[in-house]
Each structure stands twice: as C-alpha cells, then as structure tokens.
Rosetta silent file (secondary structure, phi, psi, omega in degrees, C-alpha in Angstrom):
SEQUENCE: MIEQRDIIVWAASALLAIGIGWSRYAKRKSRDDLVRTLAAMDAERRKKMLSRLSPKVAMEARQDLLERYGILT
SCORE:     score description
SCORE:     0.000 S_00000001
   1 L     0.000  133.165 -179.578  -30.912    6.962  -26.505 S_00000001
   2 L   -89.512  127.954  179.441  -30.986    9.910  -24.096 S_00000001
   3 L  -102.406  168.301 -179.672  -33.332   12.697  -25.044 S_00000001
   4 H   -62.616  -36.453  179.299  -33.357   16.313  -23.955 S_00000001
   5 H   -61.616  -40.343  178.596  -36.433   15.657  -21.823 S_00000001
   6 H   -62.476  -42.534  179.272  -34.536   12.978  -19.843 S_00000001
   7 H   -63.854  -41.422  179.533  -31.699   15.393  -19.130 S_00000001
   8 H   -64.776  -42.618  179.193  -34.141   18.067  -17.952 S_00000001
   9 H   -63.820  -44.329  178.720  -35.911   15.618  -15.629 S_00000001
  10 H   -63.560  -40.975  179.427  -32.594   14.437  -14.153 S_00000001
  11 H   -65.502  -43.252  178.630  -31.399   18.010  -13.665 S_00000001
  12 H   -63.786  -40.863  178.582  -34.639   19.023  -11.954 S_00000001
  13 H   -63.662  -41.537  179.261  -34.463   15.955   -9.705 S_00000001
  14 H   -64.342  -43.620  178.663  -30.865   16.738   -8.779 S_00000001
  15 H   -63.953  -39.392  178.132  -31.702   20.355   -7.923 S_00000001
  16 H   -64.758  -43.572  179.348  -34.650   19.239   -5.804 S_00000001
  17 H   -64.578  -40.683  177.584  -32.496   16.710   -3.926 S_00000001
  18 H   -63.226  -42.913  179.356  -29.804   19.332   -3.295 S_00000001
  19 H   -63.285  -42.408  179.114  -32.405   21.774   -1.974 S_00000001
  20 H   -66.354  -44.248  178.970  -33.924   19.218    0.401 S_00000001
  21 H   -62.529  -41.798 -179.975  -30.509   18.158    1.660 S_00000001
  22 H   -65.651  -40.129 -180.000  -29.407   21.730    2.204 S_00000001
  23 H   -66.736  -38.366  177.285  -32.543   22.637    4.160 S_00000001
  24 H   -66.684  -39.715  177.533  -32.117   19.608    6.441 S_00000001
  25 H   -62.654  -45.045 -179.415  -28.464   20.493    6.992 S_00000001
  26 H   -64.826  -39.512  178.484  -29.339   24.100    7.838 S_00000001
  27 H   -63.518  -45.444 -179.787  -32.086   23.011   10.252 S_00000001
  28 H   -64.983  -40.766 -179.674  -29.745   20.616   12.060 S_00000001
  29 H   -65.158  -42.577  179.542  -26.967   23.204   12.229 S_00000001
  30 H   -67.453  -36.049  176.759  -29.262   25.869   13.688 S_00000001
  31 H   -66.125  -40.062  177.452  -30.597   23.384   16.263 S_00000001
  32 H   -63.074  -40.896  177.435  -27.028   22.475   17.256 S_00000001
  33 H   -63.256  -40.942  178.532  -26.194   26.170   17.680 S_00000001
  34 H   -62.376  -44.574 -178.472  -29.287   26.650   19.858 S_00000001
  35 H   -65.189  -41.452  177.307  -28.370   23.697   22.082 S_00000001
  36 H   -62.312  -40.244  178.692  -24.795   24.951   22.495 S_00000001
  37 H   -65.867  -43.011  179.025  -26.083   28.390   23.435 S_00000001
  38 H   -64.639  -36.670  179.776  -28.555   26.927   25.931 S_00000001
  39 H   -66.224  -29.560 -178.467  -25.833   24.782   27.492 S_00000001
  40 H   -81.222  -13.866 -177.769  -23.709   27.875   28.098 S_00000001
  41 L   -82.137  162.051  172.054  -26.537   29.721   29.913 S_00000001
  42 L   -76.701  163.828 -170.656  -27.330   29.561   33.596 S_00000001
  43 H   -60.943  -43.425 -177.260  -30.292   27.382   34.594 S_00000001
  44 H   -65.184  -43.324 -179.303  -32.828   30.171   35.212 S_00000001
  45 H   -68.489  -37.114  178.103  -32.128   31.916   31.923 S_00000001
  46 H   -62.317  -43.757  178.056  -32.214   28.567   30.047 S_00000001
  47 H   -61.598  -39.765  179.564  -35.679   27.776   31.465 S_00000001
  48 H   -64.590  -43.488  179.377  -36.902   31.196   30.395 S_00000001
  49 H   -65.893  -41.695 -179.624  -35.575   30.729   26.858 S_00000001
  50 H   -66.062  -32.670  179.368  -37.051   27.232   26.556 S_00000001
  51 H   -69.538  -22.546  179.485  -40.455   28.474   27.689 S_00000001
  52 H   -82.343  -18.980 -178.768  -40.479   30.972   24.810 S_00000001
  53 L   -79.792  164.451  175.185  -39.880   28.313   22.149 S_00000001
  54 L   -66.807  151.943 -175.911  -42.566   26.209   20.539 S_00000001
  55 H   -56.864  -39.151 -178.572  -43.286   23.002   22.504 S_00000001
  56 H   -66.231  -47.227 -179.529  -41.846   20.712   19.821 S_00000001
  57 H   -66.345  -39.761  179.569  -38.585   22.646   19.490 S_00000001
  58 H   -63.208  -41.360  179.587  -38.277   23.013   23.259 S_00000001
  59 H   -65.338  -42.389  177.486  -38.675   19.266   23.766 S_00000001
  60 H   -62.981  -40.522  179.194  -36.047   18.495   21.125 S_00000001
  61 H   -65.798  -41.166  177.716  -33.675   21.010   22.716 S_00000001
  62 H   -62.748  -41.754  178.925  -34.227   19.498   26.172 S_00000001
  63 H   -63.978  -42.720  178.343  -33.525   16.019   24.830 S_00000001
  64 H   -64.942  -40.027  177.960  -30.325   17.205   23.135 S_00000001
  65 H   -61.798  -40.803 -179.417  -29.196   18.982   26.303 S_00000001
  66 H   -69.389  -43.986 -177.905  -29.720   15.817   28.307 S_00000001
  67 H   -68.721  -45.569 -174.121  -28.033   13.514   25.772 S_00000001
  68 H   -82.764  -43.359 -170.820  -25.033   15.698   24.961 S_00000001
  69 H  -114.709   -8.271 -178.494  -24.338   17.607   28.144 S_00000001
  70 L    68.635   27.497 -178.753  -26.259   15.752   30.851 S_00000001
  71 L   -95.994  122.602  174.514  -28.154   18.933   31.719 S_00000001
  72 L   -93.708  135.721  178.567  -31.640   18.510   33.170 S_00000001
  73 L  -116.679    0.000    0.000  -34.015   21.447   32.701 S_00000001
C-alpha cells in the first residue's frame, strides 16, 4: 500500500534529480558557448581571455579547443 509519505519522498527525489540534471546541462551549455567564442577569436585575444579564467576552467577550455577545433593555445 502506498502512503502519503512515500509519494512525498518520491516527489522530492524527482525534483532533486531534475535540479541536478538541469544544473549539469546549463554548465555544459555555457562551457560550449565559451569554447565557440574562444574559437572565433584571434590567437592573442584568446590567450588574454584564457589567462583571466580560473586555471581549471582554462585547462578544460584549452582541451575542448584542441579536441574540437584543433586549435593550440
């Protein structure tokens, strides 16, 4: 027999899973937009932008640029 408490727990779990999935999707989408923008820049401006980012984000962006576009920075 399903009780009201079970329904509440399932609903809370579903909302939590949706929130986590949405945040990961938004993070990936913003990173993809950043990489596309960096690929469109000239080399000097791209280096300047990458130096302003945090080291972790800059490294991920450099890896994506190399994998997707073959651009070395």
